[in-house]
C-alpha positions as CSV (number, residue, x, y, z in Angstrom):
1,M,12.4,145.8,205.9
2,E,14.0,149.1,207.3
3,W,16.6,149.5,210.2
4,S,17.0,152.6,212.0
5,E,19.3,153.4,215.2
6,A,17.3,153.0,218.4
7,K,18.8,155.5,220.6
8,D,15.7,154.9,223.3
9,V,16.8,151.4,223.4
10,K,20.4,152.0,223.9
11,R,19.5,154.2,226.7
12,D,17.1,151.7,228.3
13,L,20.3,149.1,227.8
14,L,22.3,151.4,229.9
15,R,19.8,151.8,232.5
16,V,19.4,148.0,233.0
17,L,23.5,147.7,232.8
18,K,23.7,150.2,235.8
19,T,21.4,148.3,237.7
20,I,22.4,144.7,237.5
21,D,26.2,143.1,237.3
22,L,26.9,142.0,233.9
23,P,30.4,143.9,234.1
24,Y,31.8,141.9,230.8
25,I,29.5,143.9,228.7
26,N,31.3,146.8,226.7
27,T,28.4,149.1,226.3
28,S,30.6,150.9,223.7
29,K,30.6,148.0,221.5
30,I,26.8,147.3,221.9
31,H,24.7,149.0,219.1
32,C,20.9,149.2,219.2
33,Y,18.7,149.2,216.2
34,R,15.0,149.3,215.3
35,T,13.5,147.4,212.5
36,T,10.0,147.8,210.5
37,G,8.9,145.5,208.1
38,S,10.3,141.9,209.3
39,K,8.1,139.0,209.2
40,T,9.6,137.3,212.0
41,R,7.7,136.6,215.6
42,A,10.7,137.5,217.7
43,Y,10.6,140.6,219.9
44,A,14.2,141.3,219.5
45,R,17.3,139.5,218.2
46,T,21.1,139.6,219.1
47,W,23.7,139.8,216.1
48,A,27.2,139.0,216.4
49,F,30.3,139.8,214.6
50,P,32.0,136.6,214.1
51,K,35.8,135.8,215.0
52,I,36.5,135.3,211.1
53,F,35.3,138.7,210.3
54,Q,37.0,140.6,213.3
55,R,40.3,139.3,212.3
56,A,39.8,140.0,208.4
57,L,38.8,143.5,209.0
58,Q,41.0,143.9,212.0
59,V,38.2,145.1,214.2
60,E,37.1,144.3,217.8
61,P,34.1,142.2,218.9
62,A,30.8,144.1,218.5
63,Y,27.2,143.1,218.7
64,V,24.0,144.6,217.5
65,I,20.7,144.4,219.4
66,E,17.7,144.5,217.1
67,V,14.2,145.4,218.6
68,L,11.3,144.4,216.3
69,S,8.8,147.4,216.2
70,K,5.8,145.8,215.6
71,H,6.2,143.4,218.4
72,Y,8.9,145.3,220.9
73,D,7.0,148.6,220.7
74,R,3.9,147.5,221.8
75,L,5.3,145.9,224.8
76,E,5.0,147.6,228.7
77,K,8.1,149.2,229.5
78,D,8.9,146.6,232.2
79,E,8.7,143.8,229.6
80,Q,10.8,145.9,227.4
81,M,13.3,145.6,229.9
82,K,13.0,141.7,230.2
83,V,13.4,141.5,226.8
84,L,16.6,143.7,226.7
85,I,18.0,141.6,229.7
86,H,17.2,138.4,227.7
87,E,19.3,139.8,224.6
88,L,22.4,140.7,226.8
89,L,22.4,137.2,228.0
90,H,23.1,136.0,224.7
91,I,26.6,137.8,224.7
92,P,29.1,135.5,226.4
93,K,31.4,136.5,229.2
94,N,34.7,136.7,227.3
95,F,32.7,139.2,224.6
96,S,34.2,137.4,222.0
97,G,31.6,138.3,219.3
98,A,30.0,134.7,219.7
99,L,26.6,134.1,220.8
100,L,25.0,131.9,223.5
101,P,22.2,129.6,222.9
102,H,19.0,129.7,225.2
103,R,19.9,126.5,226.8
104,T,23.1,124.5,227.6
105,R,23.4,121.6,230.4
106,S,24.2,124.2,232.8
107,R,22.2,127.4,232.0
108,N,18.8,128.2,230.8
109,L,18.8,131.6,229.6
110,H,15.1,132.1,230.2
111,S,15.5,131.2,234.1
112,L,18.5,133.5,234.2
113,A,16.7,136.3,232.5
114,N,13.9,136.1,234.8
115,K,16.1,136.1,237.9
116,L,17.9,139.2,236.7
117,Y,14.7,141.0,235.7
118,K,13.4,140.4,239.5
119,E,16.7,141.9,240.7
120,Y,16.5,144.8,238.4
121,K,12.9,145.5,239.3
122,D,13.8,145.2,243.2
123,K,16.6,147.6,242.9
124,T,14.6,150.3,240.8
125,K,11.6,150.3,243.0
């Protein structure tokens, strides 16, 4: 498996964040990578930096959004933006280094991602 920095994904992510309201996202602490050679079926993944490592290494929380080239790169641009919105929603509002699950009693990440994607599309027409 190979990793490379994905500056194009970071640009798209910044474009999304300028359009939809997710003010808790610290873009300087989000890093984007593209993976080739992975066997997963996912289009993208969000990686966290757990609190124990933050404290041990005395660093701030950070996240990596990984896009899996064999799936993500084949998507239309609109679908890629939807995937990025979905991945951003895994980041909690306190930007702690933790990750939010797809579903809780009060929240369905897929539904919220679809709603925010519609908002993004409406604002970028």
